[in-house]
C-alpha positions in Angstrom: 160.9 44.7 109.4 161.1 43.2 105.7 157.8 41.7 104.4 159.4 38.3 103.7 160.3 38.2 107.4 156.4 39.4 108.1 154.8 36.6 106.3 157.4 34.1 107.7 156.5 34.9 111.5 152.5 35.0 109.8 153.5 31.2 108.9 154.9 30.2 111.8 152.3 31.8 113.5 150.2 29.4 111.5 151.6 26.6 112.3 151.6 27.0 115.2 148.3 27.9 116.1 147.0 24.3 113.7 149.8 22.5 115.7 147.3 23.8 119.6 144.1 22.7 117.6 145.1 19.6 116.5 147.0 18.9 120.0 143.9 19.7 121.6 140.2 18.6 119.9 142.3 15.8 117.5 141.6 16.5 113.5 141.6 20.3 111.7 139.4 20.5 108.5 140.3 22.0 105.1 138.5 24.7 105.5 139.4 25.4 109.0 143.0 25.2 107.8 142.2 27.6 104.8 140.4 29.9 107.2 143.3 30.5 109.6 145.8 30.6 106.9 143.9 33.5 105.4 144.6 35.7 108.5 147.4 37.8 107.5 147.6 40.1 111.2 150.3 38.7 113.5 148.1 40.3 116.3 145.0 37.7 115.8 146.8 34.5 115.2 148.9 35.4 118.1 145.8 35.4 120.1 143.9 33.3 118.5 147.0 31.4 119.6 146.4 31.8 123.1 142.2 31.2 122.8 143.3 27.4 120.8 145.6 27.2 124.1 142.7 28.0 126.8 139.1 27.5 125.0 138.0 24.6 127.0 136.4 23.8 124.3 136.2 23.3 120.0 133.0 25.9 119.8 134.9 28.4 121.9 137.3 28.5 120.1 135.2 28.7 117.1 133.2 31.2 118.6 136.8 33.1 119.2 137.7 32.9 116.0 134.5 33.9 114.0 135.3 37.5 116.1 137.7 38.6 114.2 139.4 41.4 115.2 136.7 42.3 117.6 138.0 39.9 120.3 140.6 42.0 122.4 140.3 39.4 125.9 140.6 36.3 127.1 138.3 36.3 130.5 135.9 34.1 131.9 135.5 30.2 132.6 135.0 29.3 128.2 139.6 30.0 128.6 139.6 27.5 131.3 140.8 24.7 130.3 140.2 23.0 132.7 137.0 23.4 133.3 135.4 19.8 132.4 137.2 18.4 134.6 137.4 20.6 137.1 133.2 20.4 138.0 133.2 18.7 141.3 136.4 19.4 142.7 135.9 20.5 146.3 138.0 23.7 146.1 
């Protein structure tokens, strides 16, 4: 893959991540945008897109963001986007 193709894919992933964050949690700060644009690993961006889509709160997403490449699994109730709505539901 040519470097311009890779960079193009990274830009798309960054924009996708920002779009998911805006849809789920509202306005995204300039500081967070800069931090996301500082990520140059496609696998990390893909994982963060999944985290943004599934984290039950913005704080959980921020924790995942801080993990960097050290994190590799998104499991448990922190990544249940319906967790807050499901409280009190009968199973």
